[in-house]
A tleap script that builds the chain and sets N, CA, C and O, in Angstrom:
source leaprc.protein.ff14SB
mol = sequence {
  NMET ASN GLU ILE ILE HIE SER PRO THR ARG
  LEU ARG VAL MET ALA THR MET VAL GLU LEU
  GLY VAL GLY ARG ARG ILE SER PHE LYS ARG
  LEU VAL LYS LEU LEU GLY VAL THR LYS GLY
  ASN LEU SER VAL GLN LEU LYS LYS LEU ASP
  GLU ALA GLY TYR ILE THR ILE ILE LYS SER
  PHE SER ALA THR GLY VAL PRO ALA THR HIE
  VAL LYS LEU THR ARG GLU GLY LYS ALA ALA
  PHE ASP ARG TYR LEU ALA ASP LEU GLN ARG
  ILE LEU LYS PRO ASP PHE ASP LEU SER GLU
  GLU ARG SER ALA ASP CASP
}
set mol.1.N position { 77.694 132.737 66.480 }
set mol.1.CA position { 77.485 131.255 66.699 }
set mol.1.C position { 78.772 130.559 66.171 }
set mol.1.O position { 79.212 130.775 65.042 }
set mol.2.N position { 79.277 129.807 66.961 }
set mol.2.CA position { 80.535 129.042 66.526 }
set mol.2.C position { 79.979 127.849 65.921 }
set mol.2.O position { 79.261 126.989 66.431 }
set mol.3.N position { 80.489 127.959 64.607 }
set mol.3.CA position { 80.216 126.861 63.468 }
set mol.3.C position { 80.867 125.620 63.773 }
set mol.3.O position { 80.365 124.529 63.504 }
set mol.4.N position { 81.977 125.771 64.331 }
set mol.4.CA position { 83.143 124.512 64.586 }
set mol.4.C position { 82.149 123.723 65.568 }
set mol.4.O position { 81.753 122.632 65.158 }
set mol.5.N position { 81.670 124.199 66.922 }
set mol.5.CA position { 81.220 123.555 67.636 }
set mol.5.C position { 79.732 123.047 67.446 }
set mol.5.O position { 79.268 122.028 67.959 }
set mol.6.N position { 78.963 124.071 66.492 }
set mol.6.CA position { 77.474 123.698 66.285 }
set mol.6.C position { 77.118 122.606 65.757 }
set mol.6.O position { 75.963 122.206 65.901 }
set mol.7.N position { 78.009 121.933 65.066 }
set mol.7.CA position { 77.781 120.682 64.251 }
set mol.7.C position { 77.353 119.623 65.556 }
set mol.7.O position { 77.966 119.560 66.621 }
set mol.8.N position { 76.229 118.873 65.208 }
set mol.8.CA position { 75.705 117.913 66.413 }
set mol.8.C position { 76.738 117.062 66.994 }
set mol.8.O position { 76.864 116.981 68.216 }
set mol.9.N position { 77.484 116.421 66.177 }
set mol.9.CA position { 78.505 115.399 66.566 }
set mol.9.C position { 79.586 116.240 67.464 }
set mol.9.O position { 79.915 115.833 68.578 }
set mol.10.N position { 80.019 117.227 66.998 }
set mol.10.CA position { 81.200 118.126 67.619 }
set mol.10.C position { 80.529 118.681 68.878 }
set mol.10.O position { 81.194 118.748 69.912 }
set mol.11.N position { 79.238 119.087 68.855 }
set mol.11.CA position { 78.732 119.566 70.160 }
set mol.11.C position { 78.684 118.801 71.244 }
set mol.11.O position { 78.859 119.186 72.400 }
set mol.12.N position { 78.378 117.403 70.782 }
set mol.12.CA position { 78.060 116.307 71.850 }
set mol.12.C position { 79.574 115.953 72.325 }
set mol.12.O position { 79.800 115.737 73.516 }
set mol.13.N position { 80.480 115.910 71.460 }
set mol.13.CA position { 81.848 115.741 71.895 }
set mol.13.C position { 82.340 116.843 72.812 }
set mol.13.O position { 82.956 116.527 73.830 }
set mol.14.N position { 82.120 118.069 72.534 }
set mol.14.CA position { 82.430 119.224 73.353 }
set mol.14.C position { 81.971 119.213 74.820 }
set mol.14.O position { 82.591 119.558 75.826 }
set mol.15.N position { 80.391 118.597 74.647 }
set mol.15.CA position { 79.795 118.723 76.006 }
set mol.15.C position { 80.350 117.665 76.953 }
set mol.15.O position { 80.383 117.873 78.166 }
set mol.16.N position { 80.810 116.468 76.376 }
set mol.16.CA position { 81.170 115.384 77.000 }
set mol.16.C position { 82.649 115.749 77.478 }
set mol.16.O position { 83.039 115.302 78.557 }
set mol.17.N position { 83.432 116.506 76.741 }
set mol.17.CA position { 85.006 116.863 77.078 }
set mol.17.C position { 84.694 117.976 78.203 }
set mol.17.O position { 85.432 117.959 79.188 }
set mol.18.N position { 83.771 118.846 78.153 }
set mol.18.CA position { 83.495 119.941 79.241 }
set mol.18.C position { 83.009 119.235 80.584 }
set mol.18.O position { 83.131 119.720 81.709 }
set mol.19.N position { 82.497 118.132 80.303 }
set mol.19.CA position { 81.926 117.512 81.550 }
set mol.19.C position { 83.141 116.645 82.354 }
set mol.19.O position { 83.239 116.485 83.570 }
set mol.20.N position { 83.894 116.217 81.457 }
set mol.20.CA position { 85.077 115.515 81.952 }
set mol.20.C position { 86.200 116.479 82.386 }
set mol.20.O position { 87.106 115.979 83.053 }
set mol.21.N position { 86.260 117.737 82.111 }
set mol.21.CA position { 87.348 118.739 82.657 }
set mol.21.C position { 88.534 118.792 81.677 }
set mol.21.O position { 89.012 117.883 80.998 }
set mol.22.N position { 88.864 119.998 81.770 }
set mol.22.CA position { 90.236 120.597 81.101 }
set mol.22.C position { 91.290 119.482 81.529 }
set mol.22.O position { 91.276 118.933 82.631 }
set mol.23.N position { 92.093 119.251 80.640 }
set mol.23.CA position { 93.221 118.377 80.817 }
set mol.23.C position { 92.952 116.818 81.288 }
set mol.23.O position { 93.934 116.131 81.568 }
set mol.24.N position { 91.783 116.324 81.368 }
set mol.24.CA position { 91.573 115.046 81.662 }
set mol.24.C position { 91.394 114.336 80.335 }
set mol.24.O position { 90.821 114.941 79.429 }
set mol.25.N position { 91.799 113.205 80.161 }
set mol.25.CA position { 91.861 112.509 78.746 }
set mol.25.C position { 90.741 111.296 78.878 }
set mol.25.O position { 90.414 110.813 79.961 }
set mol.26.N position { 90.281 110.942 77.776 }
set mol.26.CA position { 89.232 109.999 77.504 }
set mol.26.C position { 89.735 109.303 76.298 }
set mol.26.O position { 90.264 109.952 75.395 }
set mol.27.N position { 89.578 107.814 76.225 }
set mol.27.CA position { 89.922 107.147 75.059 }
set mol.27.C position { 88.980 107.378 73.921 }
set mol.27.O position { 87.848 107.837 74.076 }
set mol.28.N position { 89.494 107.041 72.777 }
set mol.28.CA position { 88.747 107.151 71.593 }
set mol.28.C position { 87.720 106.374 71.564 }
set mol.28.O position { 86.552 106.707 71.358 }
set mol.29.N position { 88.220 105.121 71.809 }
set mol.29.CA position { 87.150 103.935 71.895 }
set mol.29.C position { 85.924 104.251 72.997 }
set mol.29.O position { 84.783 103.815 72.848 }
set mol.30.N position { 86.314 105.011 74.032 }
set mol.30.CA position { 85.277 105.296 75.053 }
set mol.30.C position { 84.293 106.347 74.537 }
set mol.30.O position { 83.085 106.324 74.771 }
set mol.31.N position { 84.973 107.333 73.764 }
set mol.31.CA position { 84.043 108.328 72.920 }
set mol.31.C position { 83.168 107.637 71.977 }
set mol.31.O position { 81.975 107.943 71.985 }
set mol.32.N position { 83.600 106.736 71.157 }
set mol.32.CA position { 82.864 105.998 70.254 }
set mol.32.C position { 81.361 105.260 71.006 }
set mol.32.O position { 80.207 105.207 70.581 }
set mol.33.N position { 81.892 104.828 72.091 }
set mol.33.CA position { 80.884 104.138 72.679 }
set mol.33.C position { 79.697 105.173 73.193 }
set mol.33.O position { 78.530 105.213 72.803 }
set mol.34.N position { 80.355 106.001 74.191 }
set mol.34.CA position { 79.450 106.958 74.579 }
set mol.34.C position { 78.618 107.723 73.727 }
set mol.34.O position { 77.431 107.822 74.036 }
set mol.35.N position { 79.073 108.326 72.624 }
set mol.35.CA position { 78.244 109.097 71.725 }
set mol.35.C position { 77.552 108.046 70.610 }
set mol.35.O position { 76.607 108.537 69.993 }
set mol.36.N position { 77.894 106.719 70.293 }
set mol.36.CA position { 77.052 106.164 69.405 }
set mol.36.C position { 77.497 106.432 68.029 }
set mol.36.O position { 76.718 106.280 67.088 }
set mol.37.N position { 78.667 106.809 67.869 }
set mol.37.CA position { 79.076 107.130 66.423 }
set mol.37.C position { 80.158 106.349 65.929 }
set mol.37.O position { 80.982 105.755 66.625 }
set mol.38.N position { 80.106 106.385 64.631 }
set mol.38.CA position { 81.084 105.369 63.781 }
set mol.38.C position { 82.522 105.990 64.258 }
set mol.38.O position { 82.596 107.155 64.650 }
set mol.39.N position { 83.593 105.171 64.198 }
set mol.39.CA position { 84.891 105.441 64.318 }
set mol.39.C position { 85.372 106.501 63.197 }
set mol.39.O position { 86.200 107.357 63.508 }
set mol.40.N position { 84.943 106.446 62.131 }
set mol.40.CA position { 85.251 107.263 61.039 }
set mol.40.C position { 84.920 108.649 61.303 }
set mol.40.O position { 85.715 109.589 61.297 }
set mol.41.N position { 83.426 108.702 61.580 }
set mol.41.CA position { 82.787 110.049 61.762 }
set mol.41.C position { 83.445 110.788 62.907 }
set mol.41.O position { 83.651 112.000 62.844 }
set mol.42.N position { 83.801 109.987 64.040 }
set mol.42.CA position { 84.407 110.489 65.197 }
set mol.42.C position { 85.720 111.183 64.844 }
set mol.42.O position { 86.054 112.287 65.275 }
set mol.43.N position { 86.385 110.464 64.067 }
set mol.43.CA position { 87.864 110.637 63.823 }
set mol.43.C position { 87.887 112.147 63.017 }
set mol.43.O position { 88.730 113.006 63.272 }
set mol.44.N position { 86.889 112.299 62.076 }
set mol.44.CA position { 86.668 113.400 61.254 }
set mol.44.C position { 86.479 114.588 62.119 }
set mol.44.O position { 87.073 115.660 61.997 }
set mol.45.N position { 85.591 114.283 63.002 }
set mol.45.CA position { 85.233 115.465 63.916 }
set mol.45.C position { 86.138 115.849 64.947 }
set mol.45.O position { 86.106 117.010 65.356 }
set mol.46.N position { 86.990 114.973 65.448 }
set mol.46.CA position { 87.882 115.383 66.257 }
set mol.46.C position { 88.981 115.998 65.548 }
set mol.46.O position { 89.493 116.932 66.166 }
set mol.47.N position { 89.443 115.751 64.507 }
set mol.47.CA position { 90.253 116.442 63.651 }
set mol.47.C position { 89.989 117.913 63.497 }
set mol.47.O position { 90.844 118.786 63.644 }
set mol.48.N position { 88.631 118.124 63.163 }
set mol.48.CA position { 88.246 119.601 63.066 }
set mol.48.C position { 88.481 120.350 64.394 }
set mol.48.O position { 88.918 121.500 64.398 }
set mol.49.N position { 88.150 119.599 65.642 }
set mol.49.CA position { 88.100 120.217 66.887 }
set mol.49.C position { 89.671 120.499 67.328 }
set mol.49.O position { 90.005 121.517 67.934 }
set mol.50.N position { 90.633 119.392 66.914 }
set mol.50.CA position { 91.910 119.433 67.104 }
set mol.50.C position { 92.403 120.752 66.394 }
set mol.50.O position { 92.886 121.614 67.128 }
set mol.51.N position { 92.323 121.012 64.949 }
set mol.51.CA position { 92.730 121.964 64.289 }
set mol.51.C position { 92.279 123.322 64.833 }
set mol.51.O position { 92.976 124.325 64.685 }
set mol.52.N position { 91.068 123.336 65.481 }
set mol.52.CA position { 90.533 124.608 66.140 }
set mol.52.C position { 91.402 124.867 67.484 }
set mol.52.O position { 91.506 126.006 67.941 }
set mol.53.N position { 91.989 123.801 68.059 }
set mol.53.CA position { 92.749 123.984 69.159 }
set mol.53.C position { 91.960 123.810 70.409 }
set mol.53.O position { 92.463 124.102 71.494 }
set mol.54.N position { 90.596 123.289 70.299 }
set mol.54.CA position { 89.840 122.843 71.323 }
set mol.54.C position { 90.079 121.595 71.988 }
set mol.54.O position { 89.730 121.423 73.156 }
set mol.55.N position { 90.622 120.769 71.347 }
set mol.55.CA position { 91.121 119.534 72.007 }
set mol.55.C position { 92.651 119.287 71.607 }
set mol.55.O position { 93.212 119.934 70.723 }
set mol.56.N position { 93.240 118.316 72.329 }
set mol.56.CA position { 94.388 117.713 71.805 }
set mol.56.C position { 94.092 116.249 71.823 }
set mol.56.O position { 93.368 115.682 72.641 }
set mol.57.N position { 94.716 115.719 70.857 }
set mol.57.CA position { 94.712 114.159 70.362 }
set mol.57.C position { 95.976 113.533 70.819 }
set mol.57.O position { 96.975 114.143 70.439 }
set mol.58.N position { 96.173 112.584 71.462 }
set mol.58.CA position { 97.356 112.061 71.845 }
set mol.58.C position { 97.337 110.533 71.495 }
set mol.58.O position { 96.494 109.746 71.926 }
set mol.59.N position { 98.445 110.193 70.601 }
set mol.59.CA position { 98.691 108.824 70.117 }
set mol.59.C position { 99.712 108.395 70.952 }
set mol.59.O position { 100.677 109.073 71.305 }
set mol.60.N position { 99.416 106.991 71.325 }
set mol.60.CA position { 100.630 106.268 72.087 }
set mol.60.C position { 100.471 104.877 71.856 }
set mol.60.O position { 99.499 104.436 71.243 }
set mol.61.N position { 101.378 104.160 72.317 }
set mol.61.CA position { 101.388 102.577 72.190 }
set mol.61.C position { 101.449 102.299 73.615 }
set mol.61.O position { 102.016 103.038 74.419 }
set mol.62.N position { 100.777 101.079 73.946 }
set mol.62.CA position { 100.784 100.250 75.338 }
set mol.62.C position { 102.273 99.563 75.315 }
set mol.62.O position { 103.004 99.586 74.325 }
set mol.63.N position { 102.564 99.022 76.417 }
set mol.63.CA position { 103.815 98.293 76.577 }
set mol.63.C position { 103.722 97.133 75.505 }
set mol.63.O position { 104.782 96.706 75.049 }
set mol.64.N position { 102.639 96.648 75.116 }
set mol.64.CA position { 102.679 95.560 74.164 }
set mol.64.C position { 102.600 95.820 72.848 }
set mol.64.O position { 102.494 94.949 71.983 }
set mol.65.N position { 102.660 97.287 72.605 }
set mol.65.CA position { 102.731 97.717 71.172 }
set mol.65.C position { 101.298 98.155 70.619 }
set mol.65.O position { 101.222 98.636 69.489 }
set mol.66.N position { 100.267 98.004 71.337 }
set mol.66.CA position { 98.963 98.408 70.805 }
set mol.66.C position { 98.676 99.700 70.880 }
set mol.66.O position { 98.656 100.333 71.936 }
set mol.67.N position { 98.411 100.215 69.627 }
set mol.67.CA position { 98.138 101.800 69.563 }
set mol.67.C position { 96.897 102.225 70.333 }
set mol.67.O position { 95.910 101.494 70.419 }
set mol.68.N position { 96.976 103.411 70.883 }
set mol.68.CA position { 95.886 104.025 71.569 }
set mol.68.C position { 95.874 105.284 71.350 }
set mol.68.O position { 96.955 105.869 71.281 }
set mol.69.N position { 94.586 106.038 71.181 }
set mol.69.CA position { 94.103 107.357 71.089 }
set mol.69.C position { 93.297 107.702 72.246 }
set mol.69.O position { 92.344 107.096 72.736 }
set mol.70.N position { 93.927 108.926 72.635 }
set mol.70.CA position { 93.080 109.655 73.856 }
set mol.70.C position { 92.763 111.093 73.430 }
set mol.70.O position { 93.350 111.568 72.458 }
set mol.71.N position { 91.896 111.777 74.089 }
set mol.71.CA position { 91.538 113.132 73.764 }
set mol.71.C position { 91.448 113.944 74.942 }
set mol.71.O position { 90.920 113.549 75.981 }
set mol.72.N position { 91.981 115.123 74.780 }
set mol.72.CA position { 91.928 116.086 76.110 }
set mol.72.C position { 91.379 117.317 75.674 }
set mol.72.O position { 91.637 117.780 74.562 }
set mol.73.N position { 90.521 117.954 76.622 }
set mol.73.CA position { 89.833 119.311 76.372 }
set mol.73.C position { 91.140 120.306 76.846 }
set mol.73.O position { 91.856 120.123 77.831 }
set mol.74.N position { 91.236 121.441 75.824 }
set mol.74.CA position { 91.940 122.383 76.195 }
set mol.74.C position { 91.352 123.609 76.749 }
set mol.74.O position { 90.161 123.867 76.574 }
set mol.75.N position { 92.168 124.400 77.431 }
set mol.75.CA position { 91.496 125.628 78.059 }
set mol.75.C position { 90.918 126.572 76.887 }
set mol.75.O position { 89.904 127.214 77.161 }
set mol.76.N position { 91.342 126.673 75.921 }
set mol.76.CA position { 90.809 127.307 74.573 }
set mol.76.C position { 89.473 126.692 74.549 }
set mol.76.O position { 88.436 127.315 74.778 }
set mol.77.N position { 89.545 125.450 74.262 }
set mol.77.CA position { 88.181 124.513 73.991 }
set mol.77.C position { 87.100 124.902 75.013 }
set mol.77.O position { 85.934 125.087 74.666 }
set mol.78.N position { 87.558 125.030 76.393 }
set mol.78.CA position { 86.358 125.248 77.334 }
set mol.78.C position { 86.007 126.646 77.365 }
set mol.78.O position { 84.892 126.967 77.777 }
set mol.79.N position { 86.855 127.535 76.965 }
set mol.79.CA position { 86.528 128.891 76.726 }
set mol.79.C position { 85.606 129.053 75.624 }
set mol.79.O position { 84.625 129.783 75.767 }
set mol.80.N position { 85.840 128.405 74.467 }
set mol.80.CA position { 85.035 128.529 73.279 }
set mol.80.C position { 83.686 127.880 73.546 }
set mol.80.O position { 82.680 128.465 73.147 }
set mol.81.N position { 83.590 126.837 74.124 }
set mol.81.CA position { 82.321 126.284 74.616 }
set mol.81.C position { 81.626 127.141 75.420 }
set mol.81.O position { 80.458 127.322 75.075 }
set mol.82.N position { 82.082 127.840 76.592 }
set mol.82.CA position { 81.465 128.822 77.257 }
set mol.82.C position { 80.886 129.862 76.433 }
set mol.82.O position { 79.703 130.186 76.530 }
set mol.83.N position { 81.659 130.361 75.667 }
set mol.83.CA position { 81.127 131.351 74.760 }
set mol.83.C position { 79.937 130.734 73.888 }
set mol.83.O position { 78.885 131.371 73.837 }
set mol.84.N position { 80.045 129.609 73.247 }
set mol.84.CA position { 79.057 129.140 72.426 }
set mol.84.C position { 77.706 128.983 73.460 }
set mol.84.O position { 76.627 129.227 72.919 }
set mol.85.N position { 77.680 128.682 74.584 }
set mol.85.CA position { 76.730 128.393 75.312 }
set mol.85.C position { 76.161 129.968 75.670 }
set mol.85.O position { 74.946 130.165 75.663 }
set mol.86.N position { 76.893 130.820 75.910 }
set mol.86.CA position { 76.374 132.237 76.019 }
set mol.86.C position { 75.642 132.779 74.844 }
set mol.86.O position { 74.585 133.392 74.999 }
set mol.87.N position { 76.208 132.557 73.589 }
set mol.87.CA position { 75.523 132.760 72.340 }
set mol.87.C position { 74.186 132.176 72.261 }
set mol.87.O position { 73.189 132.779 71.861 }
set mol.88.N position { 74.229 130.853 72.704 }
set mol.88.CA position { 73.088 130.154 72.684 }
set mol.88.C position { 71.873 130.669 73.602 }
set mol.88.O position { 70.681 130.614 73.299 }
set mol.89.N position { 72.376 131.133 74.681 }
set mol.89.CA position { 71.369 131.692 75.707 }
set mol.89.C position { 70.904 133.026 75.046 }
set mol.89.O position { 69.718 133.293 75.244 }
set mol.90.N position { 71.593 133.882 74.323 }
set mol.90.CA position { 71.247 135.022 73.906 }
set mol.90.C position { 70.142 134.689 72.865 }
set mol.90.O position { 69.091 135.324 72.955 }
set mol.91.N position { 70.266 133.817 71.949 }
set mol.91.CA position { 69.278 133.383 71.039 }
set mol.91.C position { 67.866 132.878 71.783 }
set mol.91.O position { 66.753 133.291 71.456 }
set mol.92.N position { 68.069 132.103 72.630 }
set mol.92.CA position { 66.925 131.535 73.427 }
set mol.92.C position { 66.239 132.540 74.181 }
set mol.92.O position { 65.012 132.631 74.147 }
set mol.93.N position { 66.957 133.290 74.851 }
set mol.93.CA position { 66.306 134.509 75.706 }
set mol.93.C position { 66.614 135.878 75.181 }
set mol.93.O position { 67.465 136.553 75.760 }
set mol.94.N position { 65.999 136.328 74.151 }
set mol.94.CA position { 66.246 137.617 73.532 }
set mol.94.C position { 66.305 138.708 74.543 }
set mol.94.O position { 65.450 138.642 75.426 }
set mol.95.N position { 67.249 139.819 74.591 }
set mol.95.CA position { 67.006 140.935 75.619 }
set mol.95.C position { 66.321 142.039 75.056 }
set mol.95.O position { 66.774 143.171 75.228 }
set mol.96.N position { 65.149 141.826 74.319 }
set mol.96.CA position { 64.108 142.965 74.132 }
set mol.96.C position { 62.825 142.624 74.492 }
set mol.96.O position { 62.544 141.427 74.560 }
set mol.97.N position { 61.987 143.468 74.736 }
set mol.97.CA position { 60.715 143.542 75.396 }
set mol.97.C position { 59.666 143.078 74.426 }
set mol.97.O position { 59.591 143.713 73.375 }
set mol.98.N position { 58.784 141.996 74.625 }
set mol.98.CA position { 57.976 141.693 73.698 }
set mol.98.C position { 56.385 141.788 74.409 }
set mol.98.O position { 55.430 141.219 73.880 }
set mol.99.N position { 56.274 142.475 75.497 }
set mol.99.CA position { 55.182 142.655 76.152 }
set mol.99.C position { 54.115 143.450 75.505 }
set mol.99.O position { 52.936 143.205 75.763 }
set mol.100.N position { 54.440 144.350 74.714 }
set mol.100.CA position { 53.431 145.085 74.108 }
set mol.100.C position { 52.978 144.492 72.755 }
set mol.100.O position { 52.128 145.081 72.087 }
set mol.101.N position { 53.546 143.311 72.334 }
set mol.101.CA position { 52.991 142.808 70.965 }
set mol.101.C position { 51.796 142.325 71.098 }
set mol.101.O position { 51.480 141.896 72.208 }
set mol.102.N position { 51.094 142.289 70.292 }
set mol.102.CA position { 49.597 141.652 69.946 }
set mol.102.C position { 49.697 140.562 69.661 }
set mol.102.O position { 50.618 140.204 68.927 }
set mol.103.N position { 48.624 139.539 70.234 }
set mol.103.CA position { 48.511 138.249 69.737 }
set mol.103.C position { 47.964 138.174 68.338 }
set mol.103.O position { 47.413 139.133 67.800 }
set mol.104.N position { 48.126 137.064 67.798 }
set mol.104.CA position { 47.516 136.943 66.197 }
set mol.104.C position { 46.005 137.020 66.191 }
set mol.104.O position { 45.373 137.305 65.173 }
set mol.105.N position { 45.377 136.724 67.505 }
set mol.105.CA position { 43.912 136.758 67.350 }
set mol.105.C position { 43.292 138.247 67.585 }
set mol.105.O position { 42.100 138.511 67.427 }
set mol.106.N position { 44.244 139.133 67.970 }
set mol.106.CA position { 43.756 140.557 68.148 }
set mol.106.C position { 43.246 141.316 66.828 }
set mol.106.O position { 42.837 142.475 66.902 }
savepdb mol mol.pdb
quit
């Protein structure tokens, strides 16, 4: 299980980014609003995802000098999320036969 993605806030970030698509960007402000998290918490979680190579954080300035932060999903991030989902499926649907197990009432 990928512990970087498994954190609830980071999982929500990754699910949002995967839905958006690789290479497409979203503003930090929009993510705060969509996820209902604080700016500080989101900033910490994005830094961890960025350090893992799952997202790219883009800082820029508007024509009027206002700072802006955007986030993009990387191909590595998409692949890691896909592996995470596959791991989760294996946990939720084990590949062993339980048909012969007896119930607690037997």
